[in-house]
C-alpha positions in Angstrom: 66.2 4.9 59.9 65.7 9.2 59.9 66.9 11.1 63.1 63.5 11.3 65.2 63.0 7.2 64.4 62.0 5.2 67.4 63.6 2.3 65.6 66.4 1.1 67.3 69.0 -0.1 65.2 72.2 -3.1 66.5 75.2 -0.4 65.8 79.0 -2.3 65.0 81.5 -1.9 63.1 83.3 -4.3 61.3 86.9 -5.2 60.6 86.4 -5.4 56.9 86.3 -1.3 57.2 90.6 -1.6 57.3 91.0 -3.1 54.1 88.3 -0.8 52.5 90.7 2.1 53.3 94.4 0.3 52.6 93.0 0.5 49.0 90.6 3.4 48.5 94.1 4.3 50.2 96.2 2.7 48.0 94.5 3.5 45.0 94.6 7.3 46.0 98.5 7.5 46.4 98.8 6.1 42.9 96.1 8.2 41.1 98.2 10.8 42.7 101.5 9.6 42.0 100.9 9.3 38.6 99.0 13.0 38.5 102.7 13.8 40.1 105.3 12.3 38.1 106.4 14.6 35.3 107.5 17.4 37.8 110.2 15.5 39.7 111.8 13.7 36.0 111.3 17.4 34.4 114.4 17.2 32.5 114.6 13.7 31.9 110.6 14.0 30.5 112.2 17.3 28.1 114.2 15.2 27.2 112.5 11.5 25.9 109.5 14.0 24.7 110.8 16.8 23.9 109.3 19.4 25.9 109.2 22.4 28.1 108.8 23.6 31.7 105.4 24.8 30.1 104.2 21.0 29.3 105.7 20.3 32.5 103.0 22.0 34.2 100.3 21.2 31.6 101.6 17.5 32.5 99.4 18.5 35.9 96.0 20.5 34.8 95.2 17.7 31.8 95.2 15.9 35.3 93.5 18.8 37.2 90.2 18.9 34.1 89.9 15.3 34.5 89.1 15.6 37.5 86.6 18.7 37.6 85.1 17.2 34.2 84.1 13.7 36.4 83.5 15.3 40.1 79.9 16.2 39.4 78.8 13.1 37.6 80.6 10.8 40.2 79.2 12.9 43.3 76.0 11.3 41.8 77.8 8.7 41.2 78.9 8.1 45.0 75.4 9.2 46.1 73.0 7.0 43.9 74.9 3.5 43.7 77.7 3.9 46.3 81.1 3.5 46.6 81.8 0.3 44.9 80.5 1.7 41.8 82.0 4.8 42.5 85.5 2.8 43.4 85.4 0.2 39.7 84.8 3.2 38.0 88.0 5.4 39.1 90.4 2.2 39.5 89.2 1.6 35.4 89.9 4.8 34.6 93.6 5.1 36.3 95.0 1.5 34.5 93.5 2.7 31.1 94.9 6.2 31.6 98.3 4.6 32.7 98.2 1.7 30.1 98.3 5.0 27.6 100.7 5.8 29.4 103.1 2.9 29.3 102.7 1.5 25.5 105.5 1.4 23.0 105.4 4.4 20.9 106.7 7.1 19.5 107.1 10.7 20.2 104.3 11.9 17.7 102.2 9.6 19.7 102.9 10.2 22.7 102.8 14.1 22.5 98.5 12.6 22.3 98.6 9.6 24.4 100.2 11.1 27.5 97.8 13.8 27.5 94.5 11.4 27.2 96.2 8.9 29.8 96.9 12.0 32.6 93.2 12.9 31.9 91.4 9.5 32.7 93.9 9.6 35.3 92.5 12.7 37.0 88.7 11.9 36.2 90.3 8.0 38.2 90.7 10.9 40.9 88.1 11.9 41.2 86.4 9.8 43.9 88.8 10.3 46.4 87.9 13.5 47.6 84.6 12.3 47.3 84.4 9.2 48.4 86.9 10.0 51.6 84.0 11.5 54.6 81.8 8.7 52.8 84.0 6.2 53.7 84.4 7.3 56.8 81.4 7.8 57.5 79.5 4.8 56.3 82.1 2.4 58.2 83.9 4.3 60.9 82.3 5.2 64.0 82.7 8.4 65.7 86.1 8.2 67.5 87.1 7.1 64.3 86.1 8.8 61.8 88.2 11.7 61.4 91.6 9.0 61.2 90.1 7.4 58.3 89.2 10.9 56.3 92.2 12.1 57.1 94.1 8.6 56.6 92.2 8.3 53.3 93.3 12.1 52.0 97.3 12.5 53.4 97.7 8.8 51.6 97.4 11.5 48.6 100.5 13.9 50.1 102.8 9.5 50.3 102.0 9.3 46.7 102.3 12.7 45.9 105.9 12.1 47.9 107.2 8.9 46.7 107.5 10.4 43.4 110.0 13.1 44.0 112.2 9.7 45.7 111.1 6.7 43.2 111.5 9.3 40.6 114.6 10.4 40.0 116.2 7.0 41.6 114.4 4.9 38.6 114.5 7.9 35.8 118.2 9.4 35.6 118.3 13.3 34.7 120.4 13.2 31.5 124.2 14.1 31.5 124.2 17.2 28.8 127.6 17.6 27.5 128.6 20.7 25.0 131.8 19.7 22.6 132.9 16.5 24.8 133.0 19.1 28.6 130.4 18.8 31.1 127.9 21.3 30.1 127.1 24.0 32.6 123.7 26.1 33.0 126.9 29.1 33.0 128.5 28.3 29.6 126.7 29.4 27.0 126.1 26.0 24.6 124.1 25.7 21.0 121.6 22.7 20.9 123.5 21.9 17.5 126.3 21.4 20.1 125.0 19.4 22.9 124.6 16.1 23.2 123.8 13.8 26.4 125.2 10.4 26.8 123.0 8.6 29.2 120.1 9.1 26.5 119.3 5.4 26.3 119.1 5.1 30.2 116.3 7.5 30.7 114.2 6.7 28.4 114.5 3.2 29.6 114.4 4.7 33.3 111.0 6.4 31.8 109.1 3.1 30.6 109.8 0.9 33.9 108.0 3.9 35.8 105.2 3.3 33.7 104.8 0.3 33.3 105.3 -0.2 37.1 102.5 2.1 37.6 100.3 0.5 35.3 101.0 -3.2 36.7 100.0 -1.6 40.3 96.7 0.1 39.1 95.7 -3.2 36.9 96.3 -5.2 40.5 93.9 -2.6 42.5 91.2 -2.7 40.1 91.5 -6.9 40.6 91.1 -5.6 44.3 88.0 -3.8 43.9 86.1 -6.2 42.2 87.1 -9.2 44.4 85.4 -7.5 47.2 84.4 -3.9 47.9 80.4 -3.6 49.7 78.8 -0.1 49.6 77.9 -0.4 53.5 77.6 -2.8 56.4 74.9 -5.0 57.5 75.5 -2.7 60.8 76.0 0.8 60.8 78.8 2.3 63.5 76.4 4.7 64.8 73.9 6.5 64.9 74.4 9.0 61.4 76.0 6.4 60.2 72.2 5.8 59.8 70.4 8.7 59.4 68.8 10.0 56.0 70.7 12.5 54.4 69.0 15.3 52.5 68.4 14.9 48.7 71.1 15.4 45.9 69.1 18.4 44.5 67.7 19.7 48.0 71.2 18.8 50.0 73.4 20.7 47.2 70.8 24.2 46.6 71.2 23.7 51.3 75.1 23.7 50.4 75.2 26.7 48.0 73.0 28.9 50.2 74.6 28.4 53.4 77.2 30.6 53.8 79.7 28.6 56.3 79.7 26.4 53.4 81.9 28.8 51.3 83.6 30.0 54.6 85.3 27.2 54.7 85.2 25.9 50.9 86.9 29.3 49.5 89.3 29.1 52.4 89.9 25.2 51.8 90.1 25.6 47.7 92.9 28.5 47.7 95.6 27.0 50.2 95.6 23.8 49.9 95.0 24.2 45.6 98.2 26.5 46.2 100.1 24.3 48.7 99.5 20.9 46.1 100.2 22.8 43.4 104.0 24.8 45.0 104.9 21.2 46.1 104.3 19.6 43.1 106.4 21.7 40.8 109.0 21.9 43.7 112.1 20.9 41.4 110.6 23.6 38.9 110.6 26.1 41.6 113.8 26.5 43.1 116.0 24.9 40.3 117.7 28.7 40.2 118.7 28.3 43.8 121.0 25.6 42.7 118.1 22.8 43.9 117.7 20.3 41.0 116.2 16.4 40.2 119.5 15.1 41.2 121.1 14.7 44.0 119.4 11.9 45.3 122.9 9.8 46.5 123.0 6.2 46.9 119.9 5.7 44.8 121.9 7.7 41.7 124.6 5.5 39.7 125.6 9.0 38.0 128.0 10.4 39.8 127.5 13.9 41.8 130.7 15.4 38.8 127.6 15.9 36.9 125.8 18.2 38.4 124.8 21.5 36.6 125.3 25.0 37.7 125.8 26.3 41.4 123.3 28.9 43.1 125.0 31.9 44.1 122.8 31.7 46.8 123.5 28.1 48.1 126.9 27.1 47.7 126.2 22.9 47.4 123.7 21.3 45.2 121.1 19.6 46.9 117.5 17.2 46.3 114.6 19.1 45.5 112.7 15.5 45.8 113.7 15.1 49.4 112.7 18.0 50.4 109.5 17.4 49.3 109.5 13.9 50.4 110.0 14.6 53.4 107.7 17.1 53.7 105.1 15.6 52.5 105.7 11.6 54.6 106.5 14.0 57.7 103.0 15.6 56.9 101.1 12.6 56.4 102.4 10.7 59.8 102.0 14.2 61.3 98.8 14.5 59.9 97.3 11.2 61.4 98.6 12.5 65.0 96.4 15.6 64.3 93.0 12.7 63.0 93.4 10.9 66.8 93.7 14.4 68.5 90.6 15.2 66.6 88.9 12.2 67.4 90.1 12.3 71.3 89.3 16.1 72.4 85.9 15.9 70.5 85.0 19.2 69.7 88.8 21.2 69.3 89.5 20.2 65.6 88.9 24.4 64.7 91.9 25.4 67.3 94.3 22.1 66.0 94.0 23.7 62.2 94.0 27.1 63.3 98.1 26.1 65.6 99.2 24.4 62.5 98.4 27.0 59.9 100.1 29.4 62.6 103.1 27.4 62.4 103.6 27.1 59.3 103.3 30.8 58.4 105.3 31.4 60.2 108.4 29.0 58.8 106.6 30.2 55.5 108.0 33.5 55.7 111.3 32.0 57.4 112.3 30.3 54.0 111.1 32.9 51.5 113.8 35.3 53.7 116.0 33.3 53.2 115.9 32.7 49.9 115.2 36.9 49.1 119.3 36.8 51.3 117.6 38.9 54.0 118.1 35.5 56.8 121.9 33.9 57.2 121.8 30.9 54.5 122.2 28.5 57.4 121.4 25.3 55.2 120.2 23.3 57.7 117.8 26.2 59.4 116.5 26.4 55.2 115.6 22.2 54.8 114.5 22.6 57.8 111.8 25.7 57.6 110.5 24.0 54.4 110.2 20.8 55.7 108.1 21.9 58.7 106.4 24.1 56.5 105.3 21.1 54.6 104.6 19.1 57.5 102.1 21.1 59.6 100.0 22.5 56.2 99.8 18.9 55.1 99.0 17.4 58.5 96.4 20.2 58.7 94.9 20.7 55.6 92.6 16.9 55.1 90.8 18.4 58.4 89.1 20.7 56.3 86.9 17.9 55.2 86.2 16.6 58.4 84.8 20.4 59.6 82.8 20.9 57.2 80.9 18.2 56.7 80.1 18.1 60.8 78.3 21.7 60.2 77.1 21.3 57.2 75.4 17.9 58.1 72.9 16.3 57.6 73.7 17.8 53.8 75.1 14.5 52.6 79.2 13.9 53.1 79.4 13.0 48.9 78.1 16.3 48.4 80.5 18.8 50.5 83.6 16.8 49.8 82.7 16.7 45.6 82.2 20.6 45.9 84.8 21.2 47.7 87.7 19.1 45.6 86.1 20.9 42.0 86.9 24.2 44.0 90.6 22.6 45.0 91.0 21.5 40.7 90.0 24.7 39.8 92.1 26.7 42.6 94.9 24.5 41.1 94.1 24.8 37.9 94.7 28.5 37.9 97.5 28.3 39.7 99.4 26.0 37.4 98.4 28.0 34.3 99.7 31.7 36.0 102.8 29.4 35.8 102.6 29.9 32.1 102.9 33.0 31.9 106.4 34.2 30.2 108.6 36.4 32.4 106.6 35.6 35.2 109.2 34.2 37.4 109.3 31.4 40.0 109.9 33.2 43.3 105.7 34.5 43.5 104.3 30.8 44.4 106.5 30.9 47.7 104.9 34.2 48.6 101.6 32.8 47.5 101.6 29.5 49.8 102.8 32.2 52.1 99.8 34.0 51.7 97.2 31.3 51.6 98.4 30.2 54.6 98.6 33.6 56.3 94.3 33.4 55.2 94.1 29.9 56.5 94.2 31.6 59.9 92.5 34.4 59.8 89.7 32.8 58.3 89.5 30.1 60.7 89.3 32.7 63.7 86.8 34.0 62.2 84.5 30.7 61.6 82.1 29.7 64.1 82.0 26.0 64.4 79.2 24.1 64.9 79.9 20.0 65.3 76.4 18.8 65.0 77.1 14.7 64.0 79.2 14.8 67.4 75.3 15.8 69.0 74.0 13.3 67.5 76.6 10.2 67.7 78.5 11.6 71.2 76.6 10.3 73.9 76.3 6.9 71.8 80.1 6.5 70.8 81.1 6.8 74.7 78.2 4.4 76.1 79.9 1.8 73.5 82.8 2.7 74.6 82.4 0.4 77.8 80.6 -2.2 75.7 84.0 -4.8 74.5 81.7 -6.2 72.1 81.1 -3.1 70.5 85.0 -2.6 69.7 85.9 -5.6 68.7 87.8 -6.4 64.9 
């Protein structure tokens, strides 16, 4: 039905929506975990596959390229065929991609199969950004819409966080010996004299990790085949049943609308820089004495094997635990923010500005401790890093919801797809910059600070509208008093 239709349509929410949200969120979590699997175990991957730091960063770019390639076709698939077809294709591509990674072949073939697998997995991630707002609009009432969107999107952060813990727990860091003495990066040792006493354990750990990823991907594919309808029999809201602009007309409307570019460029720049910075934390923080090792009871290797001791931080710490804590904290905090957005209608911009402002302060504090301007108290260092991640991870998914509100009746698939396209382009450019010889590892920290500050400024200048809520809110208020409508 259209907005001006006189036909009365029964509005109803369906309990199956939580199953559907769980399936797509688990796929999003796994897909992002596969994409980000190698940076947290960078030293192990370099040993087994004979890679360099550039190869580690390229492993992320392969996935970004896959997402970019399939994003525009995925917009059409979601728009014309529905979420079932889109998710069937995505879970199938993720299963094939992880299977290629898990094949027990030699390093020569791995050098070809792993990039292809990461590319296909990246293609499978296209549905994540395109489908998040579509699923929430199609299946969830206005009082749960932002919550569903954020839950879907932050599941990617959960996957990215888990790899920082699961990866190093399953795949041990190589123990290097130089002339039978534990090697330190402060020591000079030629490759001819260097040996690794646990290379077999590293290879076995990578094999277990790859096979586990493949098994989970196949289970998710079976779940989608089993049950995943395109839409419910009865819509959950008026706008869920409102005709959107056609694909071409909606795309033209979006790209010609300054409000879209106002949000899109800010979202793409800040989100891509933050995601790449967080994912490459092991590489970025390694010069400061923070590395892959240090999972404590999860590691079977003693602390005496730690590499060089940083002059900035006298104790070796684990980058994975920092990123894990920040991402998981951001996930939980994002759920809180989404519920606040659903409860306090039309306050999304204020909530986002507050969170990005706090994050900017913590980023600056973190940088000042890295460069030695502020005393390097360990508790404050970790608190600043984790707090910045929590605020940023929690606020960023709301970009998708506020963009959909301001561009309605443009399809959510079009808006989310365009945002994701720009985000992946930005992330790829960021990672390509890291490949420049001699560029160092400090600039990503400044980049994430500047882009967080940019988000505050852009949101302050943006005059928001809530076009969907203006239609749905009176209906949702009346529904709140209807016990039948609020049932599962």
